[in-house]
VMD Tcl script that draws the C-alpha trace (Angstrom):
set ca {
  {0.03 -0.13 0.14}
  {2.59 2.29 -0.92}
  {-0.14 4.79 -2.59}
  {-1.82 4.99 0.78}
  {1.44 6.30 2.30}
  {2.39 8.57 -0.67}
  {-1.00 10.18 -0.60}
  {-0.77 10.80 3.23}
  {2.94 12.53 2.43}
  {1.18 14.52 -0.50}
  {-1.51 15.98 1.90}
  {1.32 16.81 4.61}
  {3.01 18.76 1.53}
  {-0.20 20.55 0.71}
  {-1.04 21.20 4.28}
  {2.75 22.81 5.04}
  {3.06 24.39 1.52}
  {-0.26 26.37 1.77}
  {-1.58 28.95 4.29}
  {-4.99 27.90 3.18}
  {-5.67 24.27 2.18}
  {-7.54 24.77 -0.87}
  {-10.52 22.04 -2.15}
  {-8.33 21.80 -5.72}
  {-5.24 21.30 -3.96}
  {-6.98 18.18 -2.43}
  {-8.79 17.40 -5.41}
  {-5.59 17.23 -7.74}
  {-3.94 14.52 -5.04}
  {-7.33 12.76 -4.78}
  {-7.64 12.33 -8.40}
  {-3.78 11.28 -9.04}
  {-4.58 8.38 -6.07}
  {-7.96 7.44 -7.72}
  {-6.04 6.78 -11.21}
  {-4.33 4.26 -9.29}
  {-7.42 2.14 -8.69}
  {-8.60 -0.37 -11.06}
  {-11.82 -1.99 -11.82}
  {-10.42 -5.11 -10.06}
  {-9.52 -2.90 -7.18}
  {-13.21 -1.64 -6.70}
  {-14.48 -5.38 -7.09}
  {-12.24 -6.75 -4.57}
  {-13.22 -3.70 -2.05}
  {-16.75 -4.46 -2.87}
  {-16.08 -8.00 -2.13}
  {-14.60 -7.32 1.14}
  {-17.60 -4.99 2.26}
  {-19.97 -8.01 1.40}
  {-18.05 -10.15 3.90}
  {-17.48 -7.63 6.39}
  {-21.43 -7.31 6.32}
  {-22.02 -10.95 6.80}
  {-23.77 -10.93 10.10}
  {-25.67 -7.93 9.59}
  {-29.43 -8.59 9.16}
  {-30.51 -9.11 5.96}
  {-32.99 -6.19 5.10}
  {-30.46 -3.84 6.19}
  {-27.43 -5.41 4.47}
  {-29.34 -5.42 1.01}
  {-30.16 -1.78 1.37}
  {-26.85 -0.41 2.84}
  {-24.69 -2.70 0.19}
  {-26.57 -1.33 -2.67}
  {-25.92 2.36 -1.29}
  {-22.23 1.80 -0.63}
  {-21.55 0.38 -3.99}
  {-23.16 3.22 -5.56}
  {-22.09 6.27 -3.58}
  {-18.93 5.14 -1.87}
  {-17.40 2.74 -5.08}
  {-18.89 4.83 -7.65}
  {-17.43 8.13 -6.44}
  {-13.90 7.04 -7.83}
  {-14.74 7.54 -11.03}
  {-16.69 10.68 -10.11}
  {-13.42 12.25 -8.83}
  {-11.30 11.03 -11.90}
  {-13.85 13.09 -14.09}
  {-14.11 15.82 -11.65}
  {-13.22 19.21 -13.65}
  {-15.20 21.52 -11.28}
  {-13.58 24.26 -9.59}
  {-14.41 24.33 -6.30}
  {-13.85 27.58 -3.86}
  {-15.15 26.68 -0.82}
  {-12.73 27.47 2.23}
  {-11.14 24.21 4.15}
  {-10.47 24.38 7.74}
  {-6.64 23.45 7.81}
  {-6.82 22.08 11.35}
  {-9.89 19.87 10.35}
  {-8.33 18.80 7.24}
  {-5.06 17.76 9.13}
  {-6.93 15.93 11.61}
  {-9.01 14.21 9.26}
  {-5.87 12.89 7.38}
  {-4.36 12.01 11.07}
  {-7.57 9.72 11.67}
  {-7.56 8.13 8.17}
  {-3.85 7.48 8.63}
  {-4.52 5.86 11.53}
  {-7.12 3.48 10.18}
  {-4.62 2.57 7.46}
  {-1.97 1.31 10.20}
  {-5.01 -0.51 11.93}
  {-6.06 -1.85 8.42}
  {-3.64 -2.32 6.41}
  {-2.63 -6.14 7.49}
  {-6.34 -7.44 7.69}
  {-7.29 -5.41 4.39}
  {-6.68 -7.75 1.21}
  {-7.45 -5.12 -1.30}
  {-7.14 -1.45 -1.76}
  {-10.24 -0.50 0.51}
  {-8.44 1.58 2.97}
  {-7.13 3.85 0.11}
  {-10.70 4.08 -1.57}
  {-12.23 4.75 2.00}
  {-9.58 7.48 2.43}
  {-10.09 9.03 -0.99}
  {-13.76 9.15 -1.05}
  {-14.16 10.25 2.53}
  {-11.70 13.26 2.00}
  {-13.39 14.17 -1.39}
  {-16.93 14.20 0.12}
  {-16.01 16.20 3.10}
  {-13.57 18.43 2.04}
  {-14.50 19.02 -1.55}
  {-18.10 18.69 -2.04}
  {-19.25 19.46 1.49}
  {-21.46 16.32 1.70}
  {-21.96 13.93 4.51}
  {-19.57 10.60 4.18}
  {-23.03 8.52 4.04}
  {-25.03 10.09 1.41}
  {-28.84 11.05 2.68}
  {-31.12 8.43 2.31}
  {-28.39 5.86 3.39}
  {-30.01 3.22 5.63}
  {-28.91 2.49 9.03}
  {-30.08 -0.17 11.66}
  {-33.40 0.56 12.93}
  {-35.18 1.68 9.88}
  {-33.22 4.94 10.42}
  {-31.72 6.94 7.61}
  {-29.30 9.94 6.74}
  {-31.19 12.95 6.14}
  {-30.88 16.61 5.18}
  {-33.28 19.34 6.54}
  {-33.14 22.85 5.53}
  {-29.52 22.49 4.12}
  {-28.18 20.61 7.38}
  {-27.33 16.89 7.13}
  {-27.97 14.87 9.80}
  {-26.89 11.32 10.63}
  {-28.55 8.71 13.06}
  {-25.24 7.10 14.52}
  {-22.60 9.81 14.50}
  {-22.71 10.46 18.24}
  {-22.49 6.55 18.70}
  {-18.81 6.29 16.59}
  {-17.62 9.66 17.42}
  {-15.16 7.58 20.18}
  {-14.32 4.99 17.42}
  {-10.88 5.69 16.65}
  {-10.97 4.75 13.24}
  {-14.32 6.16 12.20}
  {-14.89 9.06 9.63}
  {-17.84 10.61 11.77}
  {-15.33 12.73 13.62}
  {-14.43 14.50 9.90}
  {-18.14 13.86 8.59}
  {-20.13 17.34 8.13}
  {-23.52 15.79 9.00}
  {-24.90 16.37 12.90}
  {-26.44 14.01 14.99}
  {-30.14 13.03 14.06}
  {-32.35 13.37 17.14}
  {-35.13 10.42 17.35}
}
mol new
graphics top color blue
foreach p $ca { graphics top sphere $p radius 0.5 }
foreach p [lrange $ca 0 end-1] q [lrange $ca 1 end] { graphics top cylinder $p $q radius 0.2 }
display resetview
């Protein structure tokens, strides 16, 4: 997984070189590394997600795998093809913290993952959060208990955010969604 380590080194260079981290600089790095992911890598990552969900109740599993395949794995192509110009402000400290969280996830998962899933996970999470300014789990993503990610008046809500904030490798800390009250 040299790509993973190199990507984080590139992000360190971006954070050090710029007074403000721009979404364009982030996107440029993400495009480079998304180009290293083949259709076979995506198939392996999808198989790994399916295997990881084997103990999840069937009704939830079918819905969630469909959402993850479409929005998570499908985002790799979207990143490669993204020629938009983004001007939103990226909070440098939040970006640095997100990169550190994803690096610790990689360090924990690199031995158990047989695919480029950790790299895909990092690329999509950073793109969604800092370039698109969207929640990592798209609106409508199903969660156990018949709950879904929601959007109200331009604010995104997640039903499991607070429950996962203490998880060391959860991307919930960097996600822009707020806790859904239910």
